[in-house]
Steps between C-alpha positions, in 0.01 A plus 500: 500500500610860419517777759582868432677671787474878503711703743712807477777340715733267318586329831143445588425359149799265532377365847147450365637320190718266702206411730265424210749313286545261798140404436551431133343819368630688198566865608525826293615812668374861427565832651288790380148512360581488133739213545237310710223546238725385217596181687144439610372526140774272374502232775137488608615373834303301753582756773650839564672623808512886557686702754269755661724803516421790746127541461412236233359752243750421227453126536123533527511686166720219356253243614213683332696504177567123531129435542424715200770304294341172609153616389633589160592134450136403465490265792154363598297710741525240780886471483713533804736786485870439535571496874727785633699478823610833652826494695555788744712605793215707647298385791197741462184289533303768324738488204489124494118503500508746211734273308257208545207704370702581195498128411812354661506129537729546805716750684845383627712699739879556437728363609326162466625182658652246269221289345227745587458646155531168320230354742265790423554479129444116499182548697373742227622320182451147636205509736445224750126513466447516878122558447462313175132411452375814682284731289470876582284777343706818486305820452666839441440784249868586494695294254824561680370396856324200344825401322701524822264266693447272204875439447546425871212261510592324183855426611340325798313269270153672543250490213340843433183656376546874456233776500524883452199596701237373743237423238737285295613336820145402603442340155824295537420411857158368398644292208788361704376494857580134562864542379590812704709475810556871554400841370730824510311825449618857451274738699476799257382384162246635244132398530533280801746540789681214672285492813174494309648233272603299802152531657346371174735215476423377853140451375634224265476174705830358371681823593350538848803377684800549271762771581431835341776772528443871434793717394478877536701823573227577761642549856173613663424255794124523439542431129721195574245376753246532218707259284468229761130574556457445127642151544872553431736249655806723483607854396821627334608867500661635186786506435575159660807300532548186288606291786202597702261439208650152437492404872152609587353390159679171536343449852154549345579271207623227738175533688301473168705189402429337838135592469477340158674190636266486789206529269627216288567295815153570631337397168702181503404427855137552413529250218664251740228567761226438240670168407533407863129563556421271201731225622365524858135498393563211257640302788184518712285196456123520442283463801371141510131417525418292817179362644613536858663852496448847355798742470495873468822694421615864531845567342625864491859546400652849571736515205338284229711197609447373846702368793191307603423167354208256522416161341206267525495150361328159547689199638471139373269431788265788410620738772524874456864607540544879556819704541569864578844654520657846543852571376707765666537822296292627209512516120695287261743347748213375727306385195789280396481317829123454479524381141751234604253400783225468250709299264609267786140449618387413151771237458462345842318184586125589542459267798776672715373609838520870608810442700673304227406766245660777718812291562548435133461876423755587774751262339453663160529862632769489764831652396357639173392857602756606769313670776152464343236245602133405465253467788236235412196316612384180336170311569305198388119459529371156440140417379433376860580842645843419635714811486885472540712813523874559500669837526848655447517841667167606361198663676264224625181427300166602644231238551136609516291239693136430459439642844616845387837491668831578314804298598864537416644181347828525678757234403852420618636633171860531412691808382428651152592302183858553392607698810738245658713216346367240748203274412153647562347223694152653467225397748133437402172583691173338419144585583148377377273736322118503496306595190503875444807574710763715331881547500679820405862509370651841470827688458611759754402774252155470657583520865774748452301729272569856636230699668489872585731604787763249410326182611410174328172319426617214720396137547212566745323731252554247222333232721200737543469566132528125436207438741284779358528354144393152615151503334628605163601276207871426499600735216284781638626444856861536418438825295310649797784427732752672274271806471476515875879495526525782249229699665672478834818620333331838440674549166838370614656297219652161581867465425476125489328237269154380624395142448230290671340164436168420655403126506152379601437141575185378334 
């Protein structure tokens, strides 16, 4: 690549040449304006370095002639001007800001440390694409200001849409709303100012949360506050320093990139969640039809997929086998455990007793999910009314007797499934049922449903609701119980899955 070095000092030109040639660039030196323009026209270099002089006026005039010369070459309107690096021994921030507004790609102080100039030049001519894939809408009625910012952003890998006023910007914003990651607006423009443009852009749903920066020479505190009230994310005062512009704009672009990544991740997670729901629902077996039992079910996952799991089947002897479990946690991780539970139940021997069924599940689950486990209750109801129950860390079933009393079917159950590596050794408890008596299996989402004041619905109130629904058909009775729980919650939303199985012996 060719670089034209313009400096009145032969020593300075020689130092710059040595620095750039170490990077493999072809360097041509020039001193005065006439010499510089002649070399520029002949070489058409990829970059120019200019010494600033005392006040910059002579070099600014030279830069304008270079731009005029470029225009005469008939380049396309969307071309990128040859980048110009100013090299100066002055430390005036005001002068440096003025230089940037004249269209400088960078300003480097003399004397510069070895490698500093080469690093800056390589960063401009061979951009790293730090924000490649990010798209910015740049709006400014000043061609020079827009060019300064455009060159800076392009060398960082940013894709740009450019507009000269607010109306044109709104048209582009509507057309490309889903592509934009950031908008940069000049404040004072014909027809529509930056703050009004910003306010209108915030009405576009896709642009509601992207960063919008307003740039203005305005230094009135009230005016600047108005920019933020209009929806601006940031504000730059003209003239601004390139380093500050890159740093602050880069921060917003990084946030935009993270936001886009998060949105993509969220979309992917929603797809996975939908698939998990389908898998979990497909694993649930259809409710069997039995002459000696009626079953009602309420199943209310909090996140589409559930950490609660239930299953009903018929044994080889014609018994009703029912299972209800509750995995720790919520969402997909809990659903993976419950899906494994369902698959295990479906592949198990149908004549297994409640205790044997729990012990087999414990063997399958232990050691697979680290600190996660499943509380469970399994029961078997024979056609003769013999009810056998086994539990593993689960709330005890409720039994509604014919005399109107509600009992807890306590059993000497073991710990939750998968909690410890030792065998489960589940114990069974058996009772005889009369016709019309009912059993309620439930997850703790019912008893621990929050109520106003920080309390919980509790087991005693659940027993009362169970009794009050005794005269209703099974499916109606269980719905009434759930409504009573929700009514007592007074609008409080449960943070847990809610599942209940109501079994009536016929």
